DRENDO-1510 file (C-alpha; in Angstrom, 1 decimal, always signed):
<recs>
REC; n; res; u; v; w
REC; 1; MET; +180.1; -21.0; +51.8 .
REC; 2; ILE; +179.6; -19.6; +55.5 .
REC; 3; GLY; +176.4; -19.8; +57.4 .
REC; 4; VAL; +175.6; -17.3; +59.8 .
REC; 5; PHE; +172.7; -18.0; +62.1 .
REC; 6; ILE; +171.4; -15.4; +64.4 .
REC; 7; ALA; +169.2; -16.6; +67.3 .
REC; 8; SER; +166.0; -15.3; +67.2 .
REC; 9; ASP; +165.2; -15.9; +71.2 .
REC; 10; PRO; +164.8; -12.5; +72.9 .
REC; 11; ASN; +166.1; -13.7; +76.1 .
REC; 12; ALA; +169.5; -14.9; +74.7 .
REC; 13; LEU; +172.1; -12.6; +75.8 .
REC; 14; HIS; +174.7; -13.4; +73.2 .
REC; 15; ILE; +174.5; -14.0; +69.1 .
REC; 16; LYS; +175.5; -17.2; +68.1 .
REC; 17; VAL; +177.8; -17.2; +65.2 .
REC; 18; LYS; +178.3; -20.6; +63.6 .
REC; 19; ILE; +180.6; -20.4; +60.5 .
REC; 20; GLY; +180.9; -23.5; +58.4 .
REC; 21; SER; +182.8; -24.3; +55.0 .
REC; 22; PHE; +181.2; -26.1; +52.3 .
REC; 23; ASP; +183.1; -28.4; +50.1 .
REC; 24; SER; +183.2; -27.7; +46.3 .
REC; 25; ALA; +180.3; -29.8; +45.6 .
REC; 26; HIS; +177.9; -27.6; +47.3 .
REC; 27; LYS; +179.4; -23.9; +46.8 .
REC; 28; SER; +176.6; -23.4; +44.0 .
REC; 29; ILE; +173.8; -24.2; +46.4 .
REC; 30; SER; +170.3; -23.3; +44.8 .
REC; 31; SER; +168.0; -20.6; +46.4 .
REC; 32; LYS; +165.4; -23.4; +46.7 .
REC; 33; LYS; +167.6; -25.6; +48.8 .
REC; 34; ALA; +168.7; -22.5; +51.1 .
REC; 35; ALA; +165.1; -21.8; +51.7 .
REC; 36; LYS; +164.7; -25.4; +52.8 .
REC; 37; ILE; +167.8; -25.0; +55.1 .
REC; 38; ASN; +166.4; -22.1; +56.3 .
REC; 39; LYS; +163.4; -23.4; +57.2 .
REC; 40; GLN; +164.8; -26.7; +58.7 .
REC; 41; THR; +167.7; -25.3; +60.7 .
REC; 42; THR; +167.0; -21.6; +61.9 .
REC; 43; ASN; +164.0; -22.2; +64.1 .
REC; 44; GLY; +162.9; -18.5; +63.6 .
REC; 45; GLY; +166.3; -16.9; +63.4 .
REC; 46; ILE; +168.1; -16.0; +60.5 .
REC; 47; LEU; +170.6; -17.6; +58.3 .
REC; 48; LEU; +172.8; -16.0; +56.0 .
REC; 49; LEU; +174.8; -18.0; +53.1 .
REC; 50; ALA; +177.5; -16.0; +51.6 .
REC; 51; PRO; +180.8; -17.0; +50.2 .
REC; 52; LEU; +183.8; -17.6; +52.7 .
REC; 53; ASP; +186.4; -15.6; +50.9 .
REC; 54; CYS; +183.5; -12.6; +50.6 .
REC; 55; LEU; +182.9; -12.4; +54.3 .
REC; 56; PRO; +185.9; -11.9; +56.5 .
REC; 57; GLN; +185.8; -12.1; +60.2 .
REC; 58; THR; +185.0; -8.5; +60.9 .
REC; 59; ASN; +182.3; -8.2; +58.2 .
REC; 60; ILE; +180.6; -11.4; +59.6 .
REC; 61; ASP; +180.4; -9.9; +63.1 .
REC; 62; HIS; +179.1; -6.6; +62.0 .
REC; 63; VAL; +176.4; -8.6; +60.1 .
REC; 64; ALA; +175.4; -10.6; +63.1 .
REC; 65; GLU; +175.3; -7.5; +65.3 .
REC; 66; ASN; +172.9; -5.5; +63.0 .
REC; 67; ALA; +170.5; -8.5; +62.6 .
REC; 68; ALA; +170.5; -8.9; +66.1 .
REC; 69; ASN; +169.5; -5.5; +66.7 .
REC; 70; SER; +167.0; -5.5; +64.0 .
REC; 71; LEU; +165.0; -8.6; +65.9 .
REC; 72; HIS; +165.1; -6.8; +69.2 .
REC; 73; THR; +163.7; -3.6; +67.7 .
REC; 74; ARG; +161.3; -4.7; +65.4 .
REC; 75; PRO; +158.6; -5.6; +67.7 .
REC; 76; LEU; +159.2; -2.3; +69.9 .
REC; 77; SER; +158.6; -0.2; +66.4 .
REC; 78; ASN; +155.5; -2.5; +65.7 .
REC; 79; PHE; +154.2; -1.3; +69.0 .
REC; 80; ILE; +154.6; +2.2; +68.6 .
REC; 81; ALA; +153.3; +2.4; +65.1 .
REC; 82; ALA; +150.3; +0.5; +66.3 .
REC; 83; LEU; +150.0; +3.2; +69.2 .
REC; 84; ILE; +150.3; +5.9; +66.8 .
REC; 85; ALA; +147.7; +4.5; +64.5 .
REC; 86; PHE; +145.2; +3.9; +67.5 .
REC; 87; SER; +145.8; +7.3; +68.8 .
REC; 88; LEU; +145.0; +8.9; +65.2 .
REC; 89; ILE; +141.9; +6.8; +64.9 .
REC; 90; ASN; +140.6; +7.5; +68.2 .
REC; 91; ILE; +141.2; +11.4; +67.6 .
REC; 92; ILE; +139.0; +11.0; +64.5 .
REC; 93; ALA; +136.6; +9.4; +66.2 .
REC; 94; LEU; +136.5; +11.9; +69.0 .
REC; 95; SER; +135.0; +14.6; +67.0 .
REC; 96; TYR; +132.0; +12.2; +66.2 .
REC; 97; PHE; +132.1; +11.7; +70.1 .
REC; 98; THR; +132.0; +15.3; +70.9 .
REC; 99; SER; +129.6; +16.6; +68.3 .
REC; 100; PRO; +125.9; +16.9; +69.5 .
REC; 101; LYS; +123.7; +14.3; +68.7 .
REC; 102; ASP; +119.8; +14.1; +68.6 .
REC; 103; PRO; +118.4; +11.4; +70.7 .
REC; 104; LYS; +117.5; +8.5; +69.0 .
REC; 105; ALA; +114.4; +6.4; +68.9 .
REC; 106; ILE; +114.9; +3.1; +70.6 .
REC; 107; ASP; +115.1; +0.4; +68.0 .
REC; 108; LEU; +113.2; -2.8; +69.1 .
REC; 109; SER; +113.1; -4.2; +65.6 .
REC; 110; CYS; +114.4; -7.6; +65.7 .
REC; 111; THR; +113.7; -11.1; +63.4 .
REC; 112; GLU; +112.6; -14.1; +65.2 .
REC; 113; LYS; +115.9; -15.7; +64.2 .
REC; 114; GLN; +117.8; -12.9; +66.1 .
REC; 115; LEU; +116.0; -13.5; +69.4 .
REC; 116; ASN; +116.4; -17.1; +69.3 .
REC; 117; ALA; +119.6; -17.6; +68.2 .
REC; 118; VAL; +121.6; -14.1; +69.4 .
REC; 119; GLY; +119.3; -12.8; +71.7 .
REC; 120; LYS; +119.0; -9.2; +73.5 .
REC; 121; VAL; +120.7; -7.5; +76.3 .
REC; 122; THR; +118.1; -6.9; +79.4 .
REC; 123; SER; +117.6; -3.3; +78.7 .
REC; 124; TRP; +116.2; -3.9; +75.2 .
REC; 125; TRP; +113.8; -6.7; +76.7 .
REC; 126; LEU; +112.5; -4.1; +79.3 .
REC; 127; ALA; +112.1; -1.3; +76.9 .
REC; 128; LYS; +110.2; -4.0; +74.7 .
REC; 129; ALA; +107.8; -5.0; +77.4 .
REC; 130; TYR; +107.2; -1.5; +78.2 .
REC; 131; PHE; +106.5; -0.3; +74.7 .
REC; 132; ALA; +104.3; -3.5; +73.6 .
REC; 133; GLU; +101.3; -1.8; +73.7 .
REC; 134; SER; +100.1; +1.5; +72.0 .
REC; 135; GLN; +98.7; +2.6; +75.9 .
REC; 136; PRO; +101.3; +2.5; +78.4 .
REC; 137; PRO; +100.6; +0.5; +81.7 .
REC; 138; GLU; +99.0; +2.1; +84.5 .
REC; 139; ILE; +101.5; +0.8; +87.0 .
REC; 140; VAL; +105.1; +0.4; +86.5 .
REC; 141; VAL; +107.3; -1.1; +89.4 .
REC; 142; LEU; +111.0; -0.2; +88.8 .
REC; 143; GLY; +113.9; -1.8; +91.0 .
REC; 144; THR; +116.8; -4.4; +90.8 .
REC; 145; SER; +116.9; -8.0; +90.8 .
REC; 146; GLN; +115.0; -7.8; +94.1 .
REC; 147; VAL; +111.7; -7.2; +92.1 .
REC; 148; GLY; +111.9; -10.7; +90.4 .
REC; 149; SER; +110.1; -11.7; +93.5 .
REC; 150; LEU; +107.3; -10.0; +92.2 .
REC; 151; LEU; +107.0; -11.8; +89.0 .
REC; 152; ASN; +108.4; -15.0; +90.4 .
REC; 153; ALA; +105.1; -14.9; +92.5 .
REC; 154; ASP; +103.1; -15.5; +89.4 .
REC; 155; ALA; +105.1; -18.8; +89.4 .
REC; 156; TYR; +104.0; -19.5; +92.6 .
REC; 157; VAL; +100.3; -18.5; +92.7 .
REC; 158; TYR; +99.6; -19.7; +89.0 .
REC; 159; ASP; +102.2; -23.0; +88.7 .
REC; 160; ARG; +103.5; -21.5; +85.6 .
REC; 161; ARG; +107.2; -20.9; +84.0 .
REC; 162; VAL; +108.3; -17.2; +84.1 .
REC; 163; ASP; +110.6; -16.1; +81.4 .
REC; 164; ILE; +112.3; -12.8; +82.3 .
REC; 165; THR; +112.7; -12.2; +78.6 .
REC; 166; GLY; +108.8; -11.9; +77.9 .
REC; 167; ASP; +107.2; -11.9; +81.2 .
REC; 168; HIS; +107.1; -8.5; +82.8 .
REC; 169; ARG; +103.5; -8.1; +83.5 .
REC; 170; SER; +102.8; -9.1; +87.3 .
REC; 171; TYR; +99.2; -11.2; +87.3 .
REC; 172; THR; +99.2; -11.6; +90.7 .
REC; 173; ILE; +99.3; -7.8; +91.4 .
REC; 174; GLU; +96.6; -7.4; +88.7 .
REC; 175; HIS; +94.4; -9.9; +90.4 .
REC; 176; ASP; +94.5; -8.1; +93.8 .
REC; 177; LEU; +93.9; -4.8; +92.0 .
REC; 178; LYS; +90.9; -6.3; +90.2 .
REC; 179; LEU; +89.5; -7.9; +93.3 .
REC; 180; LEU; +90.2; -5.1; +95.9 .
REC; 181; LEU; +89.9; -2.2; +94.0 .
REC; 182; HIS; +87.9; -3.0; +91.1 .
REC; 183; LYS; +90.5; -1.5; +88.6 .
REC; 184; ASP; +91.8; -3.4; +85.5 .
REC; 185; TRP; +95.2; -1.9; +85.9 .
REC; 186; ARG; +97.9; -3.4; +83.6 .
REC; 187; THR; +101.0; -3.6; +85.8 .
REC; 188; LEU; +104.8; -3.9; +84.5 .
REC; 189; VAL; +107.7; -5.1; +86.6 .
REC; 190; LEU; +110.9; -3.6; +85.3 .
REC; 191; GLY; +114.0; -4.9; +87.2 .
REC; 192; PHE; +117.5; -4.7; +86.2 .
REC; 193; PRO; +120.1; -6.6; +88.1 .
REC; 194; GLY; +122.7; -4.3; +89.8 .
REC; 195; ALA; +121.0; -1.1; +88.7 .
REC; 196; MET; +121.6; +2.0; +90.9 .
REC; 197; ILE; +119.4; +5.0; +91.1 .
REC; 198; SER; +121.2; +6.6; +88.6 .
REC; 199; ASP; +120.1; +3.7; +86.0 .
REC; 200; GLN; +116.4; +4.3; +87.2 .
REC; 201; LEU; +117.0; +7.8; +86.5 .
REC; 202; ILE; +118.4; +7.3; +82.9 .
REC; 203; MET; +115.7; +4.6; +82.1 .
REC; 204; SER; +112.7; +6.7; +83.2 .
REC; 205; HIS; +113.9; +9.7; +80.8 .
REC; 206; ALA; +114.1; +7.1; +78.1 .
REC; 207; LEU; +110.8; +5.3; +78.6 .
REC; 208; PHE; +108.3; +7.9; +80.1 .
REC; 209; SER; +107.1; +11.1; +78.6 .
REC; 210; LYS; +103.9; +13.3; +78.9 .
REC; 211; LYS; +102.5; +11.8; +76.1 .
REC; 212; HIS; +103.5; +8.0; +77.2 .
REC; 213; HIS; +103.8; +7.5; +81.0 .
REC; 214; PRO; +101.9; +5.4; +83.6 .
REC; 215; LYS; +99.5; +6.7; +86.3 .
REC; 216; LEU; +101.8; +5.5; +89.1 .
REC; 217; VAL; +105.7; +4.2; +89.4 .
REC; 218; VAL; +106.3; +2.2; +92.3 .
REC; 219; LEU; +110.1; +2.4; +93.1 .
REC; 220; THR; +111.4; -0.2; +94.9 .
REC; 221; ILE; +114.7; +0.4; +96.7 .
REC; 222; SER; +117.5; -1.0; +98.7 .
REC; 223; PRO; +121.0; +0.6; +100.5 .
REC; 224; ARG; +123.0; -1.4; +97.8 .
REC; 225; ASP; +121.1; +0.7; +95.2 .
REC; 226; PHE; +122.7; +3.8; +96.6 .
REC; 227; ILE; +126.4; +2.5; +98.2 .
REC; 228; ASP; +127.5; -0.2; +95.9 .
REC; 229; ASN; +131.2; -0.8; +96.2 .
REC; 230; MET; +131.3; -3.0; +93.1 .
REC; 231; TYR; +129.5; -0.6; +90.6 .
REC; 232; HIS; +132.1; +1.5; +88.7 .
REC; 233; SER; +130.3; +4.7; +87.7 .
REC; 234; PRO; +127.0; +5.8; +86.3 .
REC; 235; THR; +128.5; +5.8; +83.2 .
REC; 236; SER; +129.8; +2.2; +82.9 .
REC; 237; SER; +126.6; +0.2; +83.3 .
REC; 238; GLU; +124.6; -1.5; +80.5 .
REC; 239; VAL; +121.5; +1.0; +81.4 .
REC; 240; PHE; +123.4; +4.0; +80.7 .
REC; 241; ALA; +125.0; +2.7; +77.5 .
REC; 242; PHE; +121.7; +1.5; +76.0 .
REC; 243; PHE; +119.3; +4.3; +77.1 .
REC; 244; SER; +121.5; +7.2; +77.1 .
REC; 245; LYS; +121.2; +7.6; +73.4 .
REC; 246; SER; +117.5; +8.2; +73.5 .
REC; 247; ILE; +117.6; +11.2; +75.8 .
REC; 248; ASN; +118.6; +14.7; +76.5 .
REC; 249; PHE; +120.8; +15.4; +79.2 .
REC; 250; GLU; +119.5; +18.2; +81.2 .
REC; 251; PRO; +122.3; +20.6; +82.6 .
REC; 252; GLU; +121.8; +19.0; +86.3 .
REC; 253; MET; +122.4; +15.6; +84.8 .
REC; 254; GLN; +125.5; +16.5; +82.5 .
REC; 255; SER; +127.6; +16.6; +85.7 .
REC; 256; ILE; +126.7; +13.2; +87.1 .
REC; 257; PHE; +126.7; +11.3; +83.5 .
REC; 258; THR; +130.0; +13.2; +82.1 .
REC; 259; PRO; +132.9; +10.4; +82.3 .
REC; 260; GLN; +135.6; +11.1; +85.3 .
REC; 261; PHE; +138.2; +8.7; +84.1 .
REC; 262; LYS; +138.9; +7.6; +87.6 .
REC; 263; SER; +139.1; +4.1; +86.8 .
REC; 264; LEU; +140.5; +1.8; +84.0 .
REC; 265; ILE; +136.7; +0.6; +83.5 .
REC; 266; ASP; +135.8; +4.4; +82.9 .
REC; 267; ILE; +138.9; +4.6; +80.4 .
REC; 268; HIS; +138.0; +1.5; +78.7 .
REC; 269; SER; +134.5; +2.3; +78.5 .
REC; 270; PHE; +134.8; +5.5; +77.0 .
REC; 271; ILE; +137.6; +5.2; +74.5 .
REC; 272; PRO; +136.3; +7.2; +71.5 .
REC; 273; LEU; +136.6; +4.5; +69.1 .
REC; 274; ARG; +134.5; +2.0; +71.5 .
REC; 275; THR; +132.0; +4.7; +71.9 .
REC; 276; VAL; +131.3; +5.3; +68.0 .
REC; 277; GLY; +131.3; +1.6; +67.4 .
REC; 278; ARG; +128.7; +1.2; +70.4 .
REC; 279; ASP; +126.7; +3.9; +68.6 .
REC; 280; ILE; +126.6; +2.9; +65.1 .
REC; 281; LEU; +126.2; -0.8; +65.9 .
REC; 282; CYS; +123.8; -2.2; +68.0 .
REC; 283; LEU; +124.8; -2.7; +71.6 .
REC; 284; GLU; +123.8; -6.5; +71.9 .
REC; 285; ASP; +126.0; -7.3; +68.5 .
REC; 286; TYR; +129.1; -4.7; +69.6 .
REC; 287; ASN; +129.4; -6.2; +73.1 .
REC; 288; VAL; +130.8; -9.7; +73.8 .
REC; 289; SER; +127.9; -12.1; +74.4 .
REC; 290; SER; +128.5; -15.5; +76.7 .
REC; 291; ARG; +126.6; -17.0; +73.8 .
REC; 292; ASN; +127.4; -18.6; +70.5 .
REC; 293; ASN; +125.4; -16.8; +67.5 .
REC; 294; ASP; +124.4; -20.6; +66.5 .
REC; 295; CYS; +123.6; -22.0; +70.0 .
REC; 296; MET; +119.9; -23.0; +70.0 .
REC; 297; ILE; +120.3; -25.1; +73.2 .
REC; 298; PRO; +118.7; -23.1; +76.3 .
REC; 299; ALA; +121.0; -22.6; +79.1 .
REC; 300; PRO; +120.3; -24.2; +82.6 .
REC; 301; ALA; +117.3; -22.1; +84.1 .
REC; 302; ARG; +118.4; -19.0; +86.2 .
REC; 303; SER; +116.6; -16.1; +87.3 .
REC; 304; ILE; +118.6; -13.3; +86.2 .
REC; 305; ALA; +120.9; -12.2; +83.3 .
REC; 306; MET; +124.4; -10.5; +83.8 .
REC; 307; PRO; +124.8; -6.9; +82.4 .
REC; 308; PHE; +125.5; -6.7; +78.5 .
REC; 309; GLU; +124.9; -10.2; +78.2 .
REC; 310; ARG; +122.4; -11.5; +75.4 .
REC; 311; VAL; +119.7; -13.7; +76.6 .
REC; 312; ILE; +117.2; -15.5; +74.6 .
REC; 313; PRO; +113.5; -16.7; +75.3 .
REC; 314; ARG; +113.5; -19.4; +77.8 .
REC; 315; GLN; +117.3; -19.3; +78.8 .
REC; 316; CYS; +116.2; -17.6; +82.2 .
REC; 317; GLU; +113.3; -18.5; +83.7 .
REC; 318; ILE; +111.6; -19.8; +87.1 .
REC; 319; GLY; +109.3; -22.4; +88.0 .
REC; 320; SER; +106.8; -22.9; +90.9 .
REC; 321; GLY; +109.4; -25.4; +92.7 .
REC; 322; ASP; +112.4; -23.2; +92.3 .
REC; 323; LEU; +114.4; -20.8; +94.7 .
REC; 324; TYR; +113.7; -22.5; +97.9 .
REC; 325; PHE; +117.4; -23.1; +98.9 .
REC; 326; TYR; +119.0; -20.8; +100.9 .
REC; 327; ARG; +122.4; -19.4; +99.5 .
REC; 328; ASP; +124.5; -17.5; +101.9 .
REC; 329; ASN; +125.8; -14.2; +100.1 .
REC; 330; THR; +126.7; -12.2; +103.2 .
REC; 331; GLN; +130.4; -12.0; +101.9 .
REC; 332; ASP; +129.5; -10.4; +98.6 .
REC; 333; TYR; +127.6; -7.8; +100.5 .
REC; 334; ARG; +130.2; -7.3; +102.9 .
REC; 335; ARG; +132.3; -6.0; +100.0 .
REC; 336; ARG; +129.5; -4.3; +98.4 .
REC; 337; TYR; +129.1; -2.3; +101.6 .
REC; 338; LYS; +132.3; -1.6; +102.3 .
REC; 339; CYS; +132.5; +2.2; +101.9 .
REC; 340; PRO; +128.9; +3.2; +102.8 .
REC; 341; TYR; +129.7; +6.8; +103.5 .
REC; 342; SER; +131.5; +7.6; +100.0 .
REC; 343; GLN; +130.7; +10.3; +97.5 .
REC; 344; GLN; +128.7; +7.5; +95.7 .
REC; 345; LEU; +126.0; +7.7; +98.3 .
REC; 346; ASN; +125.7; +11.5; +98.1 .
REC; 347; LEU; +125.8; +11.0; +94.2 .
REC; 348; GLN; +122.8; +8.4; +94.1 .
REC; 349; LEU; +120.9; +10.7; +96.4 .
REC; 350; SER; +121.0; +13.6; +94.1 .
REC; 351; CYS; +119.8; +11.1; +91.4 .
REC; 352; LEU; +116.8; +10.0; +93.7 .
REC; 353; ASP; +116.0; +14.1; +93.7 .
REC; 354; LEU; +116.2; +14.3; +90.0 .
REC; 355; LEU; +114.3; +11.3; +89.4 .
REC; 356; PHE; +111.5; +12.3; +91.6 .
REC; 357; LYS; +111.5; +15.7; +89.8 .
REC; 358; TYR; +111.4; +14.4; +86.1 .
REC; 359; LEU; +108.5; +12.0; +87.4 .
REC; 360; ALA; +106.5; +14.8; +88.6 .
REC; 361; GLU; +107.2; +16.8; +85.6 .
REC; 362; GLN; +105.5; +14.0; +83.5 .
REC; 363; GLY; +102.4; +14.0; +85.8 .
REC; 364; ILE; +103.3; +10.6; +87.0 .
REC; 365; SER; +102.8; +9.6; +90.7 .
REC; 366; VAL; +105.1; +8.0; +92.9 .
REC; 367; SER; +105.3; +5.5; +95.7 .
REC; 368; VAL; +108.7; +4.1; +97.2 .
REC; 369; VAL; +108.8; +0.9; +98.6 .
REC; 370; GLU; +111.7; -0.5; +100.7 .
REC; 371; MET; +112.6; -4.0; +99.8 .
REC; 372; PRO; +112.9; -6.3; +103.0 .
REC; 373; LEU; +116.3; -7.7; +103.8 .
REC; 374; THR; +117.5; -10.4; +106.4 .
REC; 375; ASN; +118.7; -9.8; +109.6 .
REC; 376; TYR; +122.0; -11.1; +108.2 .
REC; 377; ASN; +122.4; -8.3; +105.6 .
REC; 378; HIS; +120.9; -5.8; +107.8 .
REC; 379; ILE; +123.9; -6.0; +110.5 .
REC; 380; LEU; +126.3; -5.5; +107.8 .
REC; 381; LEU; +125.5; -1.9; +107.9 .
REC; 382; PRO; +126.1; +0.3; +110.9 .
REC; 383; GLU; +123.0; +1.7; +112.5 .
REC; 384; THR; +124.0; +5.2; +112.3 .
REC; 385; PHE; +124.1; +4.5; +108.6 .
REC; 386; TRP; +120.7; +3.1; +108.5 .
REC; 387; SER; +119.5; +6.3; +110.6 .
REC; 388; PHE; +121.2; +8.8; +108.0 .
REC; 389; TYR; +119.8; +6.8; +105.3 .
REC; 390; LYS; +116.3; +6.5; +106.2 .
REC; 391; THR; +116.1; +10.3; +107.2 .
REC; 392; LYS; +117.5; +11.4; +103.7 .
REC; 393; ILE; +115.0; +9.1; +101.7 .
REC; 394; LYS; +112.1; +10.4; +104.0 .
REC; 395; GLU; +113.3; +14.0; +103.4 .
REC; 396; THR; +113.3; +13.5; +99.5 .
REC; 397; CYS; +110.2; +11.7; +99.5 .
REC; 398; ARG; +108.5; +14.7; +101.6 .
REC; 399; LYS; +109.8; +17.2; +99.2 .
REC; 400; TYR; +107.9; +15.7; +96.2 .
REC; 401; GLU; +105.1; +14.3; +98.0 .
REC; 402; VAL; +106.0; +10.7; +97.5 .
REC; 403; ASP; +104.8; +7.8; +99.3 .
REC; 404; TYR; +107.4; +6.1; +101.4 .
REC; 405; TRP; +106.7; +2.6; +102.4 .
REC; 406; ASP; +109.2; +0.8; +104.8 .
REC; 407; THR; +108.2; -3.1; +104.6 .
REC; 408; GLU; +110.7; -3.5; +107.4 .
REC; 409; SER; +108.5; -1.4; +109.7 .
REC; 410; ILE; +105.0; -2.9; +108.3 .
REC; 411; TRP; +105.9; -6.6; +108.8 .
REC; 412; ASP; +107.1; -8.0; +112.2 .
REC; 413; ASP; +109.6; -9.9; +110.3 .
REC; 414; PHE; +110.3; -11.8; +107.0 .
REC; 415; SER; +111.1; -15.4; +107.9 .
REC; 416; SER; +114.5; -16.7; +106.6 .
REC; 417; LEU; +112.3; -19.2; +104.8 .
REC; 418; GLU; +110.9; -16.4; +102.6 .
REC; 419; PHE; +114.3; -15.7; +101.0 .
REC; 420; CYS; +116.6; -17.3; +99.0 .
REC; 421; ASP; +119.7; -15.3; +100.2 .
REC; 422; SER; +120.0; -12.6; +102.2 .
REC; 423; VAL; +118.6; -9.8; +100.0 .
REC; 424; HIS; +116.4; -11.9; +97.3 .
REC; 425; LEU; +112.8; -13.2; +98.6 .
REC; 426; ASN; +111.8; -16.4; +97.1 .
REC; 427; LEU; +108.6; -17.4; +95.5 .
REC; 428; HIS; +106.4; -17.0; +98.7 .
REC; 429; GLY; +108.3; -14.0; +99.8 .
REC; 430; GLY; +107.5; -12.5; +96.9 .
REC; 431; LEU; +103.8; -13.0; +96.8 .
REC; 432; LYS; +103.9; -11.5; +100.4 .
REC; 433; VAL; +105.5; -8.1; +99.1 .
REC; 434; THR; +103.1; -7.5; +96.3 .
REC; 435; ARG; +100.4; -6.5; +99.0 .
REC; 436; PRO; +102.2; -3.2; +99.8 .
REC; 437; VAL; +102.2; -2.3; +96.2 .
REC; 438; VAL; +98.4; -2.7; +95.9 .
REC; 439; LEU; +97.9; -0.9; +99.3 .
REC; 440; ALA; +100.2; +1.8; +98.1 .
REC; 441; THR; +98.1; +2.1; +95.2 .
REC; 442; ALA; +94.9; +2.3; +96.9 .
REC; 443; TYR; +96.4; +5.0; +99.1 .
REC; 444; LYS; +98.2; +7.1; +96.4 .
REC; 445; PHE; +94.8; +7.4; +94.4 .
REC; 446; HIS; +92.3; +7.2; +97.7 .
REC; 447; LEU; +90.7; +4.3; +96.3 .
REC; 448; PRO; +88.0; +2.4; +98.1 .
REC; 449; MET; +88.7; -0.8; +99.1 .
REC; 450; TYR; +86.0; -3.3; +98.9 .
REC; 451; THR; +87.8; -6.2; +100.8 .
REC; 452; PHE; +90.9; -7.3; +102.8 .
REC; 453; ASN; +90.9; -10.9; +101.6 .
REC; 454; GLY; +91.3; -12.4; +98.4 .
REC; 455; ASN; +92.0; -16.1; +97.2 .
REC; 456; PHE; +95.7; -15.6; +98.5 .
REC; 457; GLY; +94.8; -14.4; +102.2 .
REC; 458; PRO; +94.8; -11.5; +103.9 .
REC; 459; LEU; +97.1; -8.6; +102.6 .
REC; 460; VAL; +98.4; -7.7; +105.9 .
REC; 461; PRO; +97.1; -9.7; +108.6 .
REC; 462; GLY; +96.2; -7.3; +111.6 .
REC; 463; LYS; +97.8; -4.5; +110.1 .
REC; 464; GLU; +95.8; -3.3; +107.2 .
REC; 465; LYS; +94.6; +0.0; +108.9 .
REC; 466; THR; +98.0; +1.1; +109.6 .
REC; 467; TYR; +98.3; +2.2; +106.0 .
REC; 468; PHE; +96.0; +4.5; +106.0 .
REC; 469; HIS; +95.6; +8.1; +107.3 .
REC; 470; LYS; +92.4; +9.4; +108.6 .
REC; 471; SER; +92.2; +12.2; +105.9 .
REC; 472; TRP; +92.1; +9.3; +103.5 .
REC; 473; SER; +89.2; +7.5; +105.5 .
REC; 474; ASN; +87.4; +10.5; +105.2 .
REC; 475; ASP; +87.5; +10.9; +101.6 .
REC; 476; GLN; +86.6; +7.3; +101.4 .
REC; 477; ASN; +83.4; +8.0; +103.2 .
REC; 478; ASN; +82.4; +10.8; +101.2 .
</recs>
């Protein structure tokens, strides 16, 4: 008998051929023993057993060469076959992706077990908070993780823990509305970490309608909402993935929210098979979560959740003693502000225009509040940008009769002690910035102010009158 062993090591540059003769006692080797020999001696290669007189040396070389070629070409053949199958499946799925589909209602159904074991993405929690009651809230504050400080003010004032999954009402603002304006107006704070203006546009289309909308939308903004170099595209965000299924895209929006495929992220996000899976399955079930489904132990407390991350109640909450240690994140924002004059700025300014237009069509009043930044963050952008940026914001606001409140000009300066990093206010700073929201409400609706002082101190010490125009003062006297 002869044994021919073909090495399976793809890095081997030659074929190992071993020829061995067996004595007469082992000529009739059984198939069971051959299999055992193959398992123990080949180490993943090929072992051929044949009678010596049936395989001359030339045939042995031929068999060895064919076997080696088969080992080297098999992975390539499998890859090509898999690629062809994947392409065909995506071509079939593409017909589903390109066919017109009616907007779907936001699915907020969920069992208690699912909420506590699996959790939901941030978009779901925001939608749930907005539609929690049959009547819409009177005031909705939109923004990014910066508006978390408005909710965190509740932790500071009322000495309670604020959970980002279920606590979206600002009781501090509601208290001031009642005390200063005599209005029992429910106020929701809907902040999405890392959101751009394009995300606010998508979310507003999904949540607000002529039949179900707030009286006032307070849009909080910051330069990062327009020029984040770490933001890939308007179609790659969680907000778009979750809410886009529930809206009709107007012609003006289609060009903005059409996939451009300029990066690998865009291509990956809009592989037809992935898109079909995202639409058929629940978003939070389809995307990979950082939590195990059977994990019931709350994670360490933190103030925000990452995009596409499923969070459970009490996983992200803030107490009255949290967020007082300052963290320097200027290097992170140096990367985000890398290209301030890119095409992204023009695109997001266009989205701001479309957002104001849509809110006006729904009969919603709008005020814009520029969120405060530390000087460390402010100087990362040149003054020429700041001048251009604020001019564009004011022009767009003036076009739609939107009030623009610039907290940097209202306040002498926010102390660094009121920030937990270069852009996010801590609990005390959040309390301070709730006051422009109340005053913006009073000015927008020409409401009389019954007092300038509440239990939490003066609204804007020494600067109350700078908020009001003479025309409003006359209306108040009438």
